[in-house]
C-alpha positions, 0 to 999 in steps of 0.5 A: 469457413462457414463457421466464421461466416455464421459467427460474423452473421451472428455478430452483425445481427447482434449489433442490429438488435442492440441498435434497436434496443438502445435503452437496454444496450446503454444500461447493460454497457454502463453496468459492465463498463463500471465492473470491468473498469474497476476490475482492470484498475485493481488488476493493474495494481495487483499485476504491478505489485505481485505478478510482474517480474522485477525489472532485472535480468533473469530475476528468478535467479536472484536471491536476497542473502541475510545473516541469521542468529536465533538470539536476534529475536523476531525472524532472527534475520539481519544484514551481512558484514562486508568481511563475511561477504568477501569470504562468501564470494571467494568460497561459493560455487553455487552463486556466480555473483554476490553484491551488496548495497548500503543506503546512505544520505549524500550531499552534493555541494558544487557550482550546480546550485545550493547544497542538496541532500539526496537519498543514495547508496554505496554499492558493490561495483558489480551490482548493476551488471548483475542486475542487468542495468547499464547507464544510458550516459557514460559507463558503470563502475569498474573493478578498479573503482571497487578497490580500497583507496580508489578515487571517488566516482559516482553514478547519477540517477536520471531525475537528479541529472535532469533536475540539477544539471539540466540533462547536460550530456557533458556531465560525464567526467565532471568532478562533483563534491559529494559529502565534502569529497571530490567524485568523478561522474562515471555515468547516468542511470536510466529514467525512473531507475532508483535502486534499491527503492527511491535512491538517486545516486550511487558510489562504490561500496568497497572503499568505504566498507573495507575497514568495517569490522566483521561483526558489523552486519549492515549490508543488504546483499544480493546474489545470483544463482549459478546456472543449474543450481537450486536455492536449496543447494545455495543455502546448504553451501552458504550454511557450510561456509557460515559454519567454517567462519564461525570456527575461524572467527568465534568472537563475531560469527559463533551461531550465525547462519546464512539464509537465501530468499526470493526477492519478493519475500524481502521486498513485499511487507506481509500485509501487502498481498493480503490487502491487494487480494482483498481489493481484487476480491471486492472488485470481483464482487462488484463485477458479479453484481454488474453481471447480475444486472445484465443477466436480469436484463437478458432474462427480461429481454428473453421473455419479450423475445419468446415469439421471435425465438419461436418463429425462428424455431418453426423455421428450422433453427435448432436450440443450439443455434439459437443459444449460440446466437444469444451468447454472441449477443451477450459477448458483443455486449460485453466487448462493447463495454471494454473501451469505456471500462479501459478509460475508467481503469486509466482514470482509476490508476491515475487517481490511485497513483496521485494519492500516494506521497512522493518517494513512498513507493519503490521504483520497481513497483509500477502499474498502468493500463497496458497490454496485460490489462487489455488482455485481462479486460477482454478475457473477463468481458468474454468469460462473464458474458458467457457465464451470465448470458448462458442461463438466459439463453437456455431459458429463452430457447426452451419452451413449447413452440405452440404456447410461445406463438400463442403467448405473443410477447407476454410470456412469463416464467416462474423459473426466470422470476426466481432466478432474477430474485436470486440474483438480486439477493446475491447483489445485495449480499455482495454489496454488504460485504464490500461496504463493510470492508470499506467502512472498517478501513474508513474508520481505521483511517479516522481512528488513526488520524484522531489517535493521541500521539502524546503531545500536540503536533500542531505547533511543531516543524521537523527537518533534517540537516546533513553535515558532510566532509572532513570538517565533521570527521570528529565527534567534537566538530559535529557536536559544536556545529549542532549546538551552534545550529540549535542556538541560532534556530532558538533565537529566531523570531517566533521560535519557542524551543528547538532540539537536535537529535538522531531521531525525528518524533513520530517518524524514525531514527534513533537506535535500539536494542537490549540493556543491562540493568545495574544490580540485576543478573540475567543469564539468558540475553533474550530476557534483557529489556529492549529499549529505543536509545535516542540522543538529544540536545537540551530542550527535547521535552520542552519542545514537545511539551512533555512534562517530567513526571519524576526527577528533572530534565537535562541541564545545558552542561549535561546536554552538550557534554559527555555526561552519563545521564539519561531521562527515560519514559514511563514505559521504560521505568515500568518495564525495567524497574517494575514501576518503582522509583527509577530516578538514580538507577543505572543501566548501560546499552547492550552487554559490553562491560566497557559500555557507559553506565547511564544514571537516570535523572528523570522520567518523562511522560509517555508518547508514541515514539514512532507514531500510531499505526495498527502494529504500533499501539502502545508507547515503547520503552525509551531512554534519552541521552545527551546527543554526543552519545548518539551523533549522526551526520544526518541530524534531525531538527524539531522546532516549536513555533509560537502561533501561526503556520510552523512551515513558515519558519522553514526559510528562516531556519534555512538561513540560520543553517547557511549562516552557521555553515554554507555547506549544510543541506536542509532536507525533509522539511515538513510539519509534525502533522505531515510527519504523523500522517505519513505513518498511516497514509496508506490506510486512507488510500485503502479506505478510499479504494474500498469505499469506491468498491463499496459505493459502486457495489451499492449503486449497482445493487440498487439498480438491480433491485429497481430493475427487477421490481420495475419488470415485476410491476410491468408483468403484474399490471393486470393483477394490480388493476384487478386489485384496484378494481376490487377496492385496493387503494394506493397504499396497499399497492405501494405496500405490495411492491415495496414489501417484495423489494424489501423482502429480497433485500432483507434476505440479501442483507442476512446472507451478507452478514453471514459472509462478511466476517470471513473477509473482515477476519482476514483484514484484522491485522490492518484495522486500528481501534475497530473490531473486524466484527464491529456490530456498529459497522455491520448495523450501519451498512445493513440499515444503509442497504435496506434504505437504498432498497426501499428507495429502489422499490418505492420508485416502481411502486409509485408507478404501480399506484398510478395504474388505471384499472380500466386500462389494466383490465383490457390488457391480455395476458 
């Protein structure tokens, strides 16, 4: 009880001291608030992405299942076939549930409004119960819904329900037309739920997949470990089952194994943890800089409190009691910084979330300033207060009692001066590390934004349209509709050219895989050339403005018929025929001897098929064939507009689609420039975050330099007065102070230049067209820091130049 009373007494005394030292308290609280706010912001993101468990029932027992074959290339992983999934379900004892999901685009066309396309998924009927997620309105799928031939049912996402059906509770049991077929609404899922990433509605998988061949491995598969079972036991059992299936079905399963992995291994790209931990490291460095400033303030304050501490010692207070009191003051100061730090963190997380394009972040990744963030903020505040307040407290409580009483309030210590200088050096070096990282990411974003894609994206508009229902079950029906849509769009005022494809340039789509070249025997399948395989209507190269460098382009009769011809790019010509004339040569997709042989009729100039990013810097090999060979229900449409804003054509294109078929849904309408920037939007965000870290570090470091030199000037007032009395002029005094600041900053810059390459090397895979050891970046940051240090040194130096020698000489030590 006495201990608690003493603690409260110390806290009250600390608050009184801070109240009477308003300037000191405000500067210290602001420094700590910025450091705490930045750290809490980044922690909230790291926590939401890397640390928090996924929002499922017992997520630690969930696993992702994949098929694996060593000849697939890369990590050898692929999806699971529905037929294999059924056998795994029947034979597995280590897994209680095995369920799958297949993403698909779905079009709703009913009395609720115009046809709209949504990203949806076909799921096993028992998937959501396995995840522990239930509808908030209605009910989930039943086993009867998962039987082949079952009537269509659908689960709606909460946002879709609110947007299209105004949250009507009577939606359950209502019949909706989805992809041209009736589906009864079973229920509505909880708010924000968009499994597996940003999906808005779900239908049962089994009726759609039951007839799929065993060799079609496209399902994203989840499983739950049985109680008491380990991942190793499940993997061993699955591989035993895979071996038996390979014996039973050698044509489709020979060489295939099964792999069970943790959710995070599948859900998180490998670069994400790297970048987040780099951000966390940068934020920690800024907090260190902020705490260094506060430590310097505490050291300066301790020097002027030596008489007070000496009096307390003379009255019987032991050194431990004094250190405890000073540490309580430090902790009180830190805790007072937490509320403002949390407000800054709230603003920071809001800004970061707002900087992300809609539907680009999976629903299960969320961050906010919550109870975990509060605990983290308080913890780092207390820890940093204890760590950075301890040495000033020990320094203040040490010393000769009589000397302290005799020195009054002007005592000085070489040890304290050395520590303050050391903290400034550390601040500058850490600020340099942060700024180098920031500048490298800013340059990466600028380089990506200015990188050549291979064609002018400015006059181009992209979109997709979905063909759904029985009317489009045959290839001929789809081809006729696509031809009609393209011709209508090309006839619109201001449209120069247009094409349809299973692919959107710089975005995605198309197919890909190995090819067989006529006249060339390959023993090892891994040695076959690999290409992107893209179906297009005539006008593809004309719309993009890509010249044909050899041969010719498609004729209309070839582009809308089963003409086995292809236009390839320069990369494929070089890779497949070693730069020889490729026109007239033949190839076929895959190794199936019954596959169509395509004759090359032309070679087009290269461009970046899927846009530019740090992992995609060279044009990929590609073959463009008539659209009929690569038809899709969701078809891409690219339009070239003559002058003006290409986005202005969207309404006219929508009307043209309605005139062609009122059930066609237009979606993902964006300019080609917007599509291009979506490839690398995250690098702009990285640059923005690291830029904020670097600028804040620079600001706090400059405050540190200014504070130390201001204190040094105040302590050297008599010395400066003597120098001026002996004839030293203003320039000499200016040089004396500024040179001291630049000397400290110079040591910090050199130290930072030694440390920074370690962090930039870790981030090397995320940089584009800039080396992690880029000399220009390091030089620019070093010059910037020295310039800021000069400014921070110049201000107290000017004050020193105005010192009156007579007043300074009357000032006692």
